[in-house]
Backbone atoms as SQL, in Angstrom:
CREATE TABLE atoms (id INTEGER PRIMARY KEY, chain TEXT, resi INTEGER, resn TEXT, atom TEXT, x REAL, y REAL, z REAL);
INSERT INTO atoms VALUES
  (1, 'A', 1, 'MET', 'N', 77.828, 170.028, 177.662),
  (2, 'A', 1, 'MET', 'CA', 78.145, 169.173, 178.758),
  (3, 'A', 1, 'MET', 'C', 76.857, 168.447, 179.129),
  (4, 'A', 2, 'VAL', 'N', 76.972, 167.178, 179.386),
  (5, 'A', 2, 'VAL', 'CA', 75.812, 166.348, 179.665),
  (6, 'A', 2, 'VAL', 'C', 76.107, 165.470, 180.881),
  (7, 'A', 3, 'THR', 'N', 75.139, 165.356, 181.763),
  (8, 'A', 3, 'THR', 'CA', 75.293, 164.447, 182.898),
  (9, 'A', 3, 'THR', 'C', 74.675, 163.100, 182.579),
  (10, 'A', 4, 'ASP', 'N', 75.009, 162.149, 183.393),
  (11, 'A', 4, 'ASP', 'CA', 74.390, 160.839, 183.325),
  (12, 'A', 4, 'ASP', 'C', 73.166, 160.859, 184.239),
  (13, 'A', 5, 'HIS', 'N', 72.467, 159.772, 184.329),
  (14, 'A', 5, 'HIS', 'CA', 71.281, 159.690, 185.183),
  (15, 'A', 5, 'HIS', 'C', 71.685, 159.546, 186.647),
  (16, 'A', 6, 'GLY', 'N', 70.679, 159.434, 187.486),
  (17, 'A', 6, 'GLY', 'CA', 70.887, 159.378, 188.930),
  (18, 'A', 6, 'GLY', 'C', 71.622, 158.146, 189.411),
  (19, 'A', 7, 'HIS', 'N', 71.775, 158.073, 190.716),
  (20, 'A', 7, 'HIS', 'CA', 72.548, 157.015, 191.335),
  (21, 'A', 7, 'HIS', 'C', 72.045, 156.803, 192.761),
  (22, 'A', 8, 'ARG', 'N', 72.243, 155.641, 193.266),
  (23, 'A', 8, 'ARG', 'CA', 71.847, 155.321, 194.636),
  (24, 'A', 8, 'ARG', 'C', 73.089, 155.243, 195.511),
  (25, 'A', 9, 'ASP', 'N', 72.990, 155.737, 196.737),
  (26, 'A', 9, 'ASP', 'CA', 74.124, 155.704, 197.653),
  (27, 'A', 9, 'ASP', 'C', 74.635, 154.287, 197.886),
  (28, 'A', 10, 'GLU', 'N', 73.727, 153.312, 197.902),
  (29, 'A', 10, 'GLU', 'CA', 74.137, 151.933, 198.127),
  (30, 'A', 10, 'GLU', 'C', 74.660, 151.258, 196.860),
  (31, 'A', 11, 'GLY', 'N', 74.706, 152.001, 195.768),
  (32, 'A', 11, 'GLY', 'CA', 75.234, 151.484, 194.504),
  (33, 'A', 11, 'GLY', 'C', 74.134, 151.328, 193.473),
  (34, 'A', 12, 'GLY', 'N', 74.524, 151.191, 192.262),
  (35, 'A', 12, 'GLY', 'CA', 73.568, 151.020, 191.183),
  (36, 'A', 12, 'GLY', 'C', 73.234, 152.342, 190.508),
  (37, 'A', 13, 'HIS', 'N', 72.497, 152.237, 189.437),
  (38, 'A', 13, 'HIS', 'CA', 72.191, 153.403, 188.617),
  (39, 'A', 13, 'HIS', 'C', 71.030, 154.228, 189.122),
  (40, 'A', 14, 'GLY', 'N', 70.341, 153.790, 190.119),
  (41, 'A', 14, 'GLY', 'CA', 69.217, 154.570, 190.616),
  (42, 'A', 14, 'GLY', 'C', 67.897, 153.943, 190.262),
  (43, 'A', 15, 'GLY', 'N', 66.893, 154.493, 190.837),
  (44, 'A', 15, 'GLY', 'CA', 65.545, 153.980, 190.630),
  (45, 'A', 15, 'GLY', 'C', 64.812, 154.748, 189.556),
  (46, 'A', 16, 'ARG', 'N', 63.507, 154.810, 189.707),
  (47, 'A', 16, 'ARG', 'CA', 62.664, 155.430, 188.689),
  (48, 'A', 16, 'ARG', 'C', 62.060, 156.753, 189.132),
  (49, 'A', 17, 'SER', 'N', 62.502, 157.279, 190.267),
  (50, 'A', 17, 'SER', 'CA', 61.951, 158.555, 190.712),
  (51, 'A', 17, 'SER', 'C', 62.416, 159.670, 189.773),
  (52, 'A', 18, 'ALA', 'N', 61.678, 160.770, 189.770),
  (53, 'A', 18, 'ALA', 'CA', 62.052, 161.904, 188.913),
  (54, 'A', 18, 'ALA', 'C', 63.461, 162.392, 189.246),
  (55, 'A', 19, 'GLN', 'N', 63.794, 162.442, 190.522),
  (56, 'A', 19, 'GLN', 'CA', 65.121, 162.911, 190.919),
  (57, 'A', 19, 'GLN', 'C', 66.217, 161.976, 190.408),
  (58, 'A', 20, 'GLU', 'N', 65.994, 160.670, 190.469),
  (59, 'A', 20, 'GLU', 'CA', 67.001, 159.713, 190.014),
  (60, 'A', 20, 'GLU', 'C', 67.107, 159.661, 188.493),
  (61, 'A', 21, 'ARG', 'N', 66.040, 160.020, 187.821),
  (62, 'A', 21, 'ARG', 'CA', 66.051, 159.958, 186.356),
  (63, 'A', 21, 'ARG', 'C', 66.422, 161.284, 185.703),
  (64, 'A', 22, 'THR', 'N', 66.599, 162.331, 186.495),
  (65, 'A', 22, 'THR', 'CA', 66.892, 163.645, 185.947),
  (66, 'A', 22, 'THR', 'C', 68.365, 163.783, 185.588),
  (67, 'A', 23, 'ALA', 'N', 68.608, 164.324, 184.440),
  (68, 'A', 23, 'ALA', 'CA', 69.953, 164.659, 183.988),
  (69, 'A', 23, 'ALA', 'C', 69.872, 166.058, 183.394),
  (70, 'A', 24, 'TRP', 'N', 70.989, 166.719, 183.231),
  (71, 'A', 24, 'TRP', 'CA', 70.932, 168.072, 182.696),
  (72, 'A', 24, 'TRP', 'C', 71.923, 168.236, 181.557),
  (73, 'A', 25, 'ILE', 'N', 71.675, 169.250, 180.760),
  (74, 'A', 25, 'ILE', 'CA', 72.509, 169.588, 179.610),
  (75, 'A', 25, 'ILE', 'C', 72.850, 171.068, 179.728),
  (76, 'A', 26, 'ALA', 'N', 74.127, 171.403, 179.606),
  (77, 'A', 26, 'ALA', 'CA', 74.567, 172.798, 179.568),
  (78, 'A', 26, 'ALA', 'C', 75.241, 173.011, 178.219),
  (79, 'A', 27, 'ALA', 'N', 74.881, 174.087, 177.525),
  (80, 'A', 27, 'ALA', 'CA', 75.421, 174.309, 176.192),
  (81, 'A', 27, 'ALA', 'C', 75.597, 175.789, 175.907),
  (82, 'A', 28, 'CYS', 'N', 76.550, 176.082, 175.056),
  (83, 'A', 28, 'CYS', 'CA', 76.718, 177.432, 174.520),
  (84, 'A', 28, 'CYS', 'C', 77.315, 177.297, 173.135),
  (85, 'A', 29, 'GLY', 'N', 77.144, 178.324, 172.330),
  (86, 'A', 29, 'GLY', 'CA', 77.706, 178.284, 170.996),
  (87, 'A', 29, 'GLY', 'C', 76.744, 178.804, 169.959),
  (88, 'A', 30, 'PRO', 'N', 77.075, 178.568, 168.680),
  (89, 'A', 30, 'PRO', 'CA', 76.262, 179.075, 167.582),
  (90, 'A', 30, 'PRO', 'C', 74.810, 178.622, 167.676),
  (91, 'A', 31, 'GLY', 'N', 73.894, 179.541, 167.492),
  (92, 'A', 31, 'GLY', 'CA', 72.477, 179.231, 167.481),
  (93, 'A', 31, 'GLY', 'C', 71.834, 179.146, 168.842),
  (94, 'A', 32, 'LEU', 'N', 72.588, 179.414, 169.915),
  (95, 'A', 32, 'LEU', 'CA', 72.036, 179.351, 171.258),
  (96, 'A', 32, 'LEU', 'C', 72.105, 180.732, 171.884),
  (97, 'A', 33, 'SER', 'N', 71.022, 181.131, 172.526),
  (98, 'A', 33, 'SER', 'CA', 70.977, 182.425, 173.204),
  (99, 'A', 33, 'SER', 'C', 71.021, 182.196, 174.706),
  (100, 'A', 34, 'ALA', 'N', 71.739, 183.054, 175.408),
  (101, 'A', 34, 'ALA', 'CA', 71.853, 182.932, 176.862),
  (102, 'A', 34, 'ALA', 'C', 70.481, 182.982, 177.516),
  (103, 'A', 35, 'GLY', 'N', 70.247, 182.098, 178.463),
  (104, 'A', 35, 'GLY', 'CA', 69.011, 182.108, 179.233),
  (105, 'A', 35, 'GLY', 'C', 67.813, 181.493, 178.548),
  (106, 'A', 36, 'THR', 'N', 67.995, 180.923, 177.372),
  (107, 'A', 36, 'THR', 'CA', 66.871, 180.288, 176.683),
  (108, 'A', 36, 'THR', 'C', 67.217, 178.836, 176.401),
  (109, 'A', 37, 'ALA', 'N', 66.221, 178.010, 176.448),
  (110, 'A', 37, 'ALA', 'CA', 66.408, 176.597, 176.131),
  (111, 'A', 37, 'ALA', 'C', 65.076, 176.013, 175.712),
  (112, 'A', 38, 'PRO', 'N', 65.099, 175.019, 174.841),
  (113, 'A', 38, 'PRO', 'CA', 63.855, 174.314, 174.527),
  (114, 'A', 38, 'PRO', 'C', 63.289, 173.707, 175.796),
  (115, 'A', 39, 'SER', 'N', 62.000, 173.500, 175.842),
  (116, 'A', 39, 'SER', 'CA', 61.375, 172.972, 177.060),
  (117, 'A', 39, 'SER', 'C', 61.764, 171.523, 177.321),
  (118, 'A', 40, 'VAL', 'N', 62.072, 170.770, 176.279),
  (119, 'A', 40, 'VAL', 'CA', 62.464, 169.376, 176.444),
  (120, 'A', 40, 'VAL', 'C', 63.694, 169.102, 175.593),
  (121, 'A', 41, 'LEU', 'N', 64.716, 168.558, 176.226),
  (122, 'A', 41, 'LEU', 'CA', 65.908, 168.112, 175.515),
  (123, 'A', 41, 'LEU', 'C', 66.161, 166.658, 175.881),
  (124, 'A', 42, 'HIS', 'N', 66.811, 165.955, 174.987),
  (125, 'A', 42, 'HIS', 'CA', 67.178, 164.564, 175.228),
  (126, 'A', 42, 'HIS', 'C', 68.677, 164.416, 174.978),
  (127, 'A', 43, 'HIS', 'N', 69.289, 163.449, 175.637),
  (128, 'A', 43, 'HIS', 'CA', 70.724, 163.241, 175.434),
  (129, 'A', 43, 'HIS', 'C', 71.062, 163.050, 173.958),
  (130, 'A', 44, 'ALA', 'N', 70.195, 162.386, 173.230),
  (131, 'A', 44, 'ALA', 'CA', 70.445, 162.156, 171.804),
  (132, 'A', 44, 'ALA', 'C', 70.506, 163.454, 171.013),
  (133, 'A', 45, 'ASP', 'N', 69.910, 164.528, 171.544),
  (134, 'A', 45, 'ASP', 'CA', 69.932, 165.818, 170.850),
  (135, 'A', 45, 'ASP', 'C', 71.310, 166.469, 170.882),
  (136, 'A', 46, 'VAL', 'N', 72.154, 166.097, 171.836),
  (137, 'A', 46, 'VAL', 'CA', 73.469, 166.738, 171.960),
  (138, 'A', 46, 'VAL', 'C', 74.299, 166.500, 170.701),
  (139, 'A', 47, 'ALA', 'N', 74.432, 165.252, 170.286),
  (140, 'A', 47, 'ALA', 'CA', 75.231, 164.962, 169.082),
  (141, 'A', 47, 'ALA', 'C', 74.651, 165.666, 167.863),
  (142, 'A', 48, 'ALA', 'N', 73.331, 165.629, 167.720),
  (143, 'A', 48, 'ALA', 'CA', 72.697, 166.295, 166.574),
  (144, 'A', 48, 'ALA', 'C', 73.003, 167.783, 166.573),
  (145, 'A', 49, 'HIS', 'N', 72.978, 168.409, 167.746),
  (146, 'A', 49, 'HIS', 'CA', 73.264, 169.837, 167.807),
  (147, 'A', 49, 'HIS', 'C', 74.733, 170.136, 167.515),
  (148, 'A', 50, 'VAL', 'N', 75.634, 169.325, 168.035),
  (149, 'A', 50, 'VAL', 'CA', 77.063, 169.536, 167.782),
  (150, 'A', 50, 'VAL', 'C', 77.349, 169.436, 166.288),
  (151, 'A', 51, 'TYR', 'N', 76.825, 168.422, 165.631),
  (152, 'A', 51, 'TYR', 'CA', 77.037, 168.296, 164.183),
  (153, 'A', 51, 'TYR', 'C', 76.497, 169.511, 163.443),
  (154, 'A', 52, 'THR', 'N', 75.317, 169.977, 163.807),
  (155, 'A', 52, 'THR', 'CA', 74.727, 171.143, 163.163),
  (156, 'A', 52, 'THR', 'C', 75.597, 172.379, 163.387),
  (157, 'A', 53, 'ALA', 'N', 76.049, 172.583, 164.616),
  (158, 'A', 53, 'ALA', 'CA', 76.879, 173.747, 164.932),
  (159, 'A', 53, 'ALA', 'C', 78.192, 173.726, 164.156),
  (160, 'A', 54, 'LEU', 'N', 78.702, 172.535, 163.877),
  (161, 'A', 54, 'LEU', 'CA', 79.953, 172.408, 163.125),
  (162, 'A', 54, 'LEU', 'C', 79.731, 172.354, 161.612),
  (163, 'A', 55, 'GLY', 'N', 78.476, 172.399, 161.188),
  (164, 'A', 55, 'GLY', 'CA', 78.169, 172.354, 159.755),
  (165, 'A', 55, 'GLY', 'C', 78.368, 170.982, 159.141),
  (166, 'A', 56, 'ILE', 'N', 78.258, 169.930, 159.958),
  (167, 'A', 56, 'ILE', 'CA', 78.445, 168.559, 159.488),
  (168, 'A', 56, 'ILE', 'C', 77.083, 167.900, 159.323),
  (169, 'A', 57, 'THR', 'N', 76.876, 167.292, 158.175),
  (170, 'A', 57, 'THR', 'CA', 75.652, 166.538, 157.945),
  (171, 'A', 57, 'THR', 'C', 75.936, 165.078, 158.279),
  (172, 'A', 58, 'PRO', 'N', 75.273, 164.545, 159.303),
  (173, 'A', 58, 'PRO', 'CA', 75.518, 163.146, 159.673),
  (174, 'A', 58, 'PRO', 'C', 75.157, 162.190, 158.534),
  (175, 'A', 59, 'ASP', 'N', 75.935, 161.156, 158.382),
  (176, 'A', 59, 'ASP', 'CA', 75.662, 160.114, 157.404),
  (177, 'A', 59, 'ASP', 'C', 74.417, 159.344, 157.858),
  (178, 'A', 60, 'PRO', 'N', 73.436, 159.138, 156.989),
  (179, 'A', 60, 'PRO', 'CA', 72.215, 158.412, 157.378),
  (180, 'A', 60, 'PRO', 'C', 72.508, 157.012, 157.925),
  (181, 'A', 61, 'HIS', 'N', 73.605, 156.412, 157.515),
  (182, 'A', 61, 'HIS', 'CA', 73.948, 155.079, 157.996),
  (183, 'A', 61, 'HIS', 'C', 74.346, 155.071, 159.463),
  (184, 'A', 62, 'TRP', 'N', 74.620, 156.233, 160.029),
  (185, 'A', 62, 'TRP', 'CA', 74.951, 156.317, 161.453),
  (186, 'A', 62, 'TRP', 'C', 73.706, 156.094, 162.304),
  (187, 'A', 63, 'THR', 'N', 72.544, 156.236, 161.720),
  (188, 'A', 63, 'THR', 'CA', 71.244, 156.085, 162.399),
  (189, 'A', 63, 'THR', 'C', 71.201, 156.781, 163.761),
  (190, 'A', 64, 'LEU', 'N', 71.596, 158.040, 163.760),
  (191, 'A', 64, 'LEU', 'CA', 71.560, 158.839, 164.986),
  (192, 'A', 64, 'LEU', 'C', 70.143, 159.287, 165.286),
  (193, 'A', 65, 'ASP', 'N', 69.793, 159.259, 166.536),
  (194, 'A', 65, 'ASP', 'CA', 68.523, 159.818, 166.996),
  (195, 'A', 65, 'ASP', 'C', 68.788, 161.263, 167.412),
  (196, 'A', 66, 'GLY', 'N', 67.759, 162.001, 167.668),
  (197, 'A', 66, 'GLY', 'CA', 67.921, 163.352, 168.193),
  (198, 'A', 66, 'GLY', 'C', 67.788, 164.424, 167.131),
  (199, 'A', 67, 'SER', 'N', 67.578, 165.643, 167.616),
  (200, 'A', 67, 'SER', 'CA', 67.438, 166.826, 166.766),
  (201, 'A', 67, 'SER', 'C', 68.263, 167.946, 167.360),
  (202, 'A', 68, 'PRO', 'N', 68.756, 168.861, 166.509),
  (203, 'A', 68, 'PRO', 'CA', 69.464, 170.017, 167.057),
  (204, 'A', 68, 'PRO', 'C', 68.540, 170.787, 168.001),
  (205, 'A', 69, 'PHE', 'N', 69.097, 171.431, 168.996),
  (206, 'A', 69, 'PHE', 'CA', 68.312, 172.193, 169.968),
  (207, 'A', 69, 'PHE', 'C', 67.476, 173.228, 169.237),
  (208, 'A', 70, 'GLY', 'N', 66.233, 173.327, 169.622),
  (209, 'A', 70, 'GLY', 'CA', 65.346, 174.329, 169.046),
  (210, 'A', 70, 'GLY', 'C', 64.710, 173.936, 167.741),
  (211, 'A', 71, 'VAL', 'N', 64.976, 172.725, 167.249),
  (212, 'A', 71, 'VAL', 'CA', 64.403, 172.296, 165.966),
  (213, 'A', 71, 'VAL', 'C', 63.290, 171.307, 166.213);
């Protein structure tokens, strides 16, 4: 599960503060241990991890960014 970035009460996607730019990722499944997470994750890592967990090798033409969690 992945959140989007912050938001402003008056509308818009938010500013550049750490709070407005923070998003979170919650995950469970193969290769993940409860209570542990890499120190830095990026939204692009979610797709890479899902493909890895499902045993799917992404086609290079998809030009996906990101790495499986913990790699």
